[in-house]
C-alpha positions as CSV (number, residue, x, y, z in Angstrom):
1,M,19.2,-4.9,-1.7
2,L,18.5,-1.4,-2.9
3,S,20.7,1.9,-2.9
4,E,19.5,4.7,-1.0
5,E,18.4,6.5,-4.2
6,Q,16.3,3.6,-5.3
7,A,14.7,3.0,-2.1
8,R,13.6,6.9,-1.8
9,D,12.4,6.3,-5.5
10,A,10.3,3.1,-4.5
11,V,8.3,4.5,-1.8
12,I,5.1,6.3,-2.7
13,V,3.7,8.5,0.1
14,A,-0.4,7.9,0.0
15,L,-1.8,11.5,0.8
16,D,-5.3,10.3,1.4
17,M,-6.2,13.4,3.5
18,G,-7.1,17.0,3.3
19,R,-5.1,19.9,1.4
20,D,-3.7,21.3,4.6
21,E,-2.4,18.3,6.0
22,A,-0.9,17.3,2.7
23,L,1.0,20.1,2.2
24,A,2.4,20.1,5.8
25,L,3.4,16.5,5.4
26,T,5.0,16.8,2.0
27,D,6.9,20.0,3.5
28,R,8.4,17.9,6.2
29,L,9.2,14.9,3.7
30,A,10.7,17.6,1.4
31,G,14.2,16.3,-0.2
32,R,13.7,13.1,1.3
33,A,10.4,11.4,-0.1
34,R,10.3,11.6,-4.2
35,W,6.9,10.4,-4.7
36,V,3.3,10.8,-3.7
37,K,-0.3,9.4,-4.2
38,V,-3.0,11.6,-5.1
39,G,-6.2,9.5,-4.5
40,M,-9.8,10.3,-4.8
41,T,-10.1,11.9,-1.3
42,L,-7.5,14.7,-2.1
43,Y,-8.1,14.9,-6.0
44,Y,-12.0,15.1,-5.5
45,A,-11.7,17.8,-3.1
46,L,-9.1,20.1,-4.9
47,G,-9.1,19.0,-8.6
48,P,-6.2,18.9,-10.6
49,S,-4.2,21.7,-9.1
50,V,-3.4,19.4,-6.5
51,V,-1.1,17.6,-9.2
52,E,0.6,20.9,-10.1
53,E,1.0,21.8,-6.7
54,M,2.8,18.9,-5.7
55,H,4.9,18.9,-8.9
56,A,5.8,22.7,-7.9
57,R,6.8,20.9,-4.5
58,G,9.3,18.6,-6.4
59,Y,7.2,15.7,-6.2
60,Q,6.4,13.1,-8.9
61,V,2.7,12.1,-8.7
62,F,0.8,8.8,-8.9
63,L,-2.7,9.8,-9.8
64,D,-4.9,7.2,-8.2
65,L,-8.1,7.7,-9.8
66,K,-9.0,4.1,-10.9
67,L,-10.7,5.1,-14.2
68,H,-13.5,3.1,-15.0
69,D,-16.3,3.8,-17.5
70,I,-16.9,3.4,-21.2
71,P,-13.6,3.6,-23.6
72,F,-14.7,7.0,-25.0
73,Q,-14.8,8.4,-21.4
74,V,-11.9,6.9,-20.0
75,E,-10.1,8.0,-23.2
76,G,-10.8,11.5,-22.5
77,A,-10.3,11.3,-18.8
78,A,-6.8,9.9,-19.3
79,A,-6.0,12.6,-21.3
80,A,-6.9,15.2,-18.9
81,C,-5.1,13.6,-16.2
82,S,-2.1,13.6,-18.4
83,R,-2.2,17.3,-19.5
84,V,-2.3,18.1,-15.6
85,G,0.8,16.3,-15.1
86,A,0.2,12.8,-13.6
87,D,3.4,10.6,-13.6
88,I,1.6,7.2,-13.2
89,L,-2.2,6.9,-13.6
90,S,-4.4,4.0,-12.2
91,I,-7.2,2.8,-14.5
92,H,-9.6,-0.5,-13.5
93,G,-8.4,-3.7,-15.2
94,L,-12.4,-4.8,-14.9
95,G,-12.8,-2.0,-17.5
96,G,-11.6,-4.6,-20.1
97,S,-9.4,-4.3,-23.0
98,E,-11.1,-1.8,-25.2
99,M,-11.3,1.0,-22.2
100,I,-7.7,0.3,-21.2
101,A,-6.6,0.6,-24.9
102,G,-8.7,3.9,-25.1
103,A,-6.6,5.2,-21.9
104,R,-3.4,4.5,-23.7
105,R,-4.5,6.8,-26.7
106,G,-5.5,9.4,-24.3
107,V,-2.2,9.5,-22.4
108,E,-0.1,9.2,-25.8
109,A,-2.6,11.9,-27.5
110,A,-1.8,14.5,-24.3
111,A,2.1,13.7,-24.3
112,A,2.4,14.4,-28.0
113,E,0.4,17.7,-27.6
114,R,3.1,18.8,-24.8
115,A,5.9,17.0,-26.5
116,G,6.8,15.4,-23.1
117,E,7.0,12.0,-21.3
118,R,3.9,10.1,-21.7
119,T,2.0,9.2,-18.3
120,R,2.4,5.7,-17.5
121,L,-0.8,3.6,-16.6
122,V,-1.3,0.9,-14.1
123,A,-4.5,-1.3,-14.1
124,I,-6.1,-1.9,-10.7
125,S,-6.7,-5.8,-10.6
126,V,-8.2,-6.9,-7.1
127,L,-8.1,-4.3,-4.6
128,T,-5.8,-5.1,-1.4
129,S,-8.9,-4.6,1.0
130,M,-10.4,-7.8,-0.6
131,D,-10.1,-11.3,0.2
132,Q,-11.4,-14.4,-1.1
133,E,-14.7,-13.8,0.5
134,A,-15.0,-10.5,-0.5
135,L,-14.1,-11.5,-4.3
136,G,-17.0,-14.1,-4.2
137,E,-19.5,-11.6,-2.8
138,V,-19.2,-9.6,-6.2
139,G,-19.4,-12.9,-8.4
140,V,-16.0,-13.9,-8.9
141,D,-15.4,-17.4,-7.9
142,R,-11.7,-17.7,-9.0
143,P,-8.8,-17.6,-6.7
144,V,-7.8,-14.1,-6.1
145,A,-4.2,-15.1,-7.4
146,T,-5.9,-16.3,-10.6
147,E,-8.2,-13.5,-10.9
148,V,-5.2,-11.1,-10.5
149,E,-3.2,-12.9,-13.3
150,R,-6.1,-12.8,-15.7
151,L,-6.6,-9.3,-15.3
152,A,-3.0,-8.5,-15.5
153,G,-2.0,-10.3,-18.6
154,M,-5.3,-8.5,-20.4
155,A,-4.4,-5.3,-19.1
156,V,-1.0,-5.5,-20.2
157,R,-1.6,-6.7,-23.8
158,A,-4.2,-3.8,-24.0
159,G,-1.6,-1.0,-23.4
160,S,-1.1,-0.7,-19.8
161,D,2.3,-0.5,-18.5
162,G,1.9,-2.5,-15.4
163,I,-0.3,-3.3,-12.6
164,V,-1.5,-2.7,-9.1
165,C,-1.4,-5.8,-7.0
166,S,-0.9,-6.8,-3.3
167,P,2.8,-7.9,-2.6
168,V,1.2,-11.3,-2.2
169,E,0.9,-11.7,-5.8
170,A,4.0,-9.4,-6.8
171,A,6.1,-12.3,-7.6
172,G,3.7,-14.1,-9.9
173,M,3.3,-10.5,-11.7
174,R,6.8,-10.1,-12.3
175,A,7.1,-13.8,-13.7
176,L,4.0,-13.4,-15.8
177,L,4.9,-9.6,-17.0
178,G,8.6,-9.2,-17.6
179,P,11.4,-7.3,-15.9
180,D,10.0,-4.0,-17.4
181,A,6.9,-4.1,-16.3
182,L,5.3,-1.4,-13.4
183,I,4.0,-3.4,-10.5
184,V,2.7,-1.0,-7.7
185,T,2.0,-2.7,-4.5
186,P,-0.3,-1.1,-1.8
187,G,-0.9,-3.1,1.5
188,V,2.3,-2.6,2.5
189,R,2.8,-2.5,6.6
190,P,6.4,-2.4,8.0
191,A,6.7,-5.1,11.0
192,G,4.6,-4.1,13.8
193,S,2.1,-1.9,11.9
194,A,-1.5,-2.1,12.1
195,V,-3.0,-4.0,9.0
196,G,-6.3,-1.8,8.9
197,D,-8.6,-2.8,6.2
198,Q,-6.0,-4.4,4.2
199,K,-6.2,-8.0,3.6
200,R,-3.4,-9.0,1.8
201,V,-0.2,-7.2,3.1
202,A,3.6,-7.6,3.3
203,T,6.6,-5.9,4.7
204,P,8.3,-3.2,2.3
205,S,11.6,-5.4,1.9
206,A,9.4,-8.6,1.3
207,A,7.5,-6.7,-1.5
208,I,10.7,-5.4,-3.1
209,A,12.3,-8.8,-3.2
210,A,9.0,-10.3,-4.6
211,G,9.4,-8.0,-7.5
212,A,7.4,-4.9,-6.8
213,S,8.5,-1.7,-8.6
214,K,6.7,0.9,-6.3
215,L,5.2,0.5,-2.4
216,V,2.3,2.7,-1.9
217,V,2.5,3.3,2.2
218,G,-0.1,5.5,3.7
219,R,-1.1,5.3,7.2
220,P,2.0,3.8,8.5
221,I,3.8,7.0,7.4
222,T,1.0,9.7,7.4
223,R,-0.4,8.7,11.0
224,A,2.9,7.9,12.8
225,E,3.9,10.1,15.6
226,D,7.0,11.0,13.5
227,P,6.0,10.7,9.8
228,V,9.9,11.4,8.8
229,A,11.1,8.9,11.1
230,A,8.6,6.5,9.8
231,F,9.7,7.1,6.1
232,E,13.5,7.1,6.7
233,A,12.9,3.7,8.7
234,I,11.1,2.2,5.6
235,V,14.1,3.4,3.3
236,G,16.5,2.1,5.9
237,E,14.8,-1.4,5.7
238,L,14.8,-1.2,1.7
239,V,18.6,-0.3,1.9
240,G,19.7,-3.1,4.4
241,A,17.4,-5.9,3.2
């Protein structure tokens, strides 16, 4: 069971939408939600200023860009993302240990420049839209859980603060990575919500019970008839679980 403060801090609202809709939604959730996810849809449309805009509204930002390139490029990109204020930044575990180490150097350098707190890194394991069949299509024959475990261990050893995985793998990741690892779980769906394109899902309370640190919730909140009520229902579930 979480306290109300812990529950509000655990939920990251995914702003996968345009600027006007994002600003209207964050205005409605002001004083209730603490975290937002800025992904490719919003970041590529508006650029780094959107991170600063969300900070100005009082939110912490999970910048979900899934950086994946050669180590030199990722080091520079991670530093740039840190400079604009990303509180958490996603990188792709498939980039390998040298790339992840480069991202860590980048965020450490940016933190030193501004004498501020370092951006935390989370490595993408297997996308929550993928199942065993989809993994096989890209040439990975290992079971999903085995692949997630392999990438997670490598990523944390190379300098990531944690992992992005589905709620289904959260318990295994907590056991593998320990109590201090940052485990971020998309694919969270309150009971009765449409699954959409997600394949490996769980309810908010089940994800937290399994060991998740943060829950990324998008459409069940953003497409709800009343997003505020939908957000508060998730908080209520986490407090009452």
